[in-house]
N, C-alpha and C positions, 0 to 999 in steps of 0.2 A: 632361450634369454634365460638368465636368473632373476627370478621375481622378486627382489630384495629392494627396499626403500632406502635409497640413498639419499633423497633429497629432503632437506631439513627447512630451506629459503624458498619462494619462489619470488620470480620477478614478474611484477603486472607492467606489460606493454604499455598500458593507460589509453587516451583517447587518440594522442597524435606524438609525432616524434617532432614537432616544430616548437621551440620554445615561446616563440610569438602566439601561437594558437593555444598553446598551454596557459600563458598567461591571461587572454581573453578569456579562456574558459575558467580559470581561477575566479576571476572578477565577476564573472557571471553567475558562476555556481554559489560564491558568497552570497551574492545579492538574493538568489534564490533559496538559498539556507535560511537567511534572516527573515526573509518572508513566511517561510515553511514555519519557523519557530515563531512569530508574531501572531500569522494567521490561526494557526491551530491552538494556541496557548490564550489567542482572544476568545477565540469560539468555545473552548473548554471553561476557563473562568466564568464567561457569561454565562453560558448555560448551567454551571454547577451551584454560580451565586445566585440563581431566580426561579420561578416556578417551572420552569421550561424544563427542569430535570425530571419534574413528574410525568411528562409526556414519552411516552415511548420513541416517536422519530426524533426527538432530540436528545433523549436517553443513548439511543445507538450512534447519533451523531457525533457526542460526546467523546465515546469510545474508538468511534471512526478516527479521529481527529488524534488521540492518543496513540491509535496505533500508526498512523500517517507520521507522527512525531518521532516514535520508536523505530519505524522501518527505515526513514530515512536516514536517521542518523548511525544505522548500521553500515552506512558506504559513504554518505556524501562528505563527511568531517575524514575519512581516509584517502578519498578521490582527491579534497580539494589539497590535502597535505602533499599527496604524491603528485600533484600539478605544479609545485614548486621544489620537488627534489630530484637530484640529478639522478637517483638510483632509486627505483620505485620495489621495494621488497616488502615481504610479508612473512612471517615464518609459517613454519606447515600448520602449529597447533590454531595460530590465529587466523587462519584461512579457514580451517574448519569451523573454528566461533562464528566467523562471518557469514561461512554457509547457511550455518545453523538458525543463527539470530534473523538474518534475511528473510529466510523463505519461512521461519516461526512468524514474524510480524506480518509477512506477505500474505500467509496462509489466514491468519487472523484478519485481515483487511477483506480478503475475499470473502469469508464468511460472513461479516458483518455488513458488508454490503446486499449478502442474502438476505441476512435477518432484515435489514430496511427494505428490500424490496416484499420480504412478507408483511413486514409491518402496513405498507401502502396496500398492498393486497385486500387484507383484513379491514382496514379504514374505509376501503372503497365499495370493497363488495360485500362484507358483513358489517355494517355500520351499526345496528342495532346490538351485535352481541362484541363490538370492540373491546369496551372494557373490560370485559369477563376473559375475552382470550388474549389479550395484549395486558394482562395484570404486570405488577411490580416482578413477582414470582417468575411468571414467564419469560418477562424480558432476561431478567437475571440467570436465569437457564438458559436464553438464547448464547448469553454473552459466554459463559462458563463451558458451552458446547463450541462455540466457536474459538475460545481458546485451546481446548484440548483438540479439537480438529486442526489447528495451526501447529501445534505440537507435534500430532501424529503425521502430519505431512513432512515437517523439518527433521523429525528422528530420522525417518524414512530415507529422505535424501542425504543426511548425515551418513547412516549404516551403509547404503551402497556408495559412499566414496571413501569413507574413513581408512577401510581396508584395502585399498587399491595399491599397487606397487607401483612408487614413482622414482625412476632409475635417471631420469634425464632425457633432455632437456627441461628446465624449470622455470620457462617462460611462459605467463599465461596472456594470452593475447586478449585482455577484458581490463576494464579499470577496478573489478572486484572478483572476490571468488566463486564461481557458480557452477552448475554440477558439469555442462559440457565441455567449456575449456578445460575443467580437471579432468572430464575422460580423454579428454586427445591426449593428455601427456602420459597417463597410465600406460605401463609398459605390459600390457596384459592384453586380452582379447575382450572390448566393453561392449561387445553386440548386444549381450544378454541383460545387461547393466542399464543401457539405453533404453532397451524397450521397457525395461521396469522405471525408468523415469518418466517416459511418455504415459505409462500405466497412471504413475504417479502425479507429477508436475500437469502434463498435458491434459489428460482427462478430467483431473479436478477443475481445470480452468474452462475446459470446455464444457462440462456437465454443469457449472456453475453458471456459465454465462447462456446456456440453452434455457436453463430453469428462469434465471432474470429476464431473458427475453420475453419468456411467455407469461412468466408473471405481467408482463407488461400489456402484453398483447390482450389478457382476460380484462386487465384493468381498464384499457383503452376500450373494449368490447362493450364493459358495464356502465361506462359512463355517457354511453348514448343517451341512456334513460335518465340522466342529470338535467338540472337547470344549468342555461348558460353561466352564471357566475359560479356554482360549484365546480361544472367542468372545468372553468377557467383557473380556479384555485387548485383541484386535482392534478391538474396537466402543468401549473407550475412547477409543483413538489416533484415529481416523475419526469419533468423534463431534466430536473435537476439532476436527479439520480443517475439518468440516463447517460447523462453529460459525463458525468463521473465514470460510470462504467464502460464505455466504450474506448475511452482513451489507455484505460488501466489494463482492458481485457485483450484489446486487438493486437497490442505489441508482444504481451506474455503467450499469446496462442502462436503467434509467428514465429515465437523463437522455442517453447517447450510441445508444439505438437507434432513434430517432424520427427525424423531419425537424427541421431548423435551426431550433426555435423555442425559446424559454426560457420557464418559470414560475417566480412568485417561489419556490415551493418547493424548485427546485431547489438555491439555497445551504443548504438543512436537511440536503437528501438529500446533499450532497456533503460535509457535514461528518461523515458516518458513516463515509466510506473515508479521509479526509484526516486526521481527528483520532482518532475514537471507535474503529476498527477497530485503529489502531496501537496504542492504550492498551489494549484488551482484550484482544489476540493475547498478549501474555506470561501474563496470568491464566487463558487459556482453555488455551494449551498446558501450563502447570504445575498446575494446580488438581486433576487426575486422574491426573496422571504421577507416579508415586511414585520412578521412577529419577531424574528430572530432580530432585524435591524433595530425594532423600537425597543427590545431588550439591552442589546449591546449600548445604543444612546443612553436609555437610562442608567445602565448601571454605570458605565465609564463618567457620563457626564455629574452622575452624585459623586462619585470617587474624587473628580475633579474638584467640584465647588468644594467637597469636605477638606481636601488638601489646603485649598486657598483660605477656608474658614480657619484652621488651624494656623496656618501662617500669620494671619491676623491676628488673632488670639495670643500666640508668642510673640 
């Protein structure tokens, strides 16, 4: 077979072929996307405009919200547009762009979650040296390393797929461009590339998840020596982080740690880390965090009162 690339447009099969289900999904994902925008922007503005930005935990949370916002925006708007379209198409160039950006921001998010776990480990296991270890310079370095790691990861994914020959068919059994569905369409042997994808995405997700779990094991072990009040506060923060980590990593591990085969369930699992996790992260991190709640209440109540006062003046 001649390995010539004569495919310029891909057809996304989406989540369902039923128009009623697609309309329901559009309404659901529209509400989810609005919640993602409002929740993450609220966290970012509240942290940036308060003293919390000086604390490493909230410094990382600010960037996690930003990466959540960027990550879901690489997938969700296109998904909602396609749910209302008769023909769901994406050009080859836009497909590769979506592949790169989704893995770029997804990689950044994974590494930021690891940085947040490291911050909690230092705060609980080395409290006397916390301010020295987690200085602003160290926090900035961690964020830069997260961005660099995300770039290397996404560039590797792009490099593995951009030179693949696509001769037809051009139907991607997914709602966005990802590596495995594209490998399935390539008119060449992709066994070696599939192993490289596992070594890239699969092992990154697995190693990061193991490191996160080990860090929390050491944290829980160290908490035995703390008072009940300190233990409760530390457990509240750590439980919020674990609640974010598990729904994000479990579906990603299911998809990327196996050989290059695709299942219909992959699309459902992908919804967890492309839409649902970015939507619930703001709720999880603020639900039991009194400091965050107080800052948000003060910041936004002050803003509302200021606007009311301006209205009376004018």
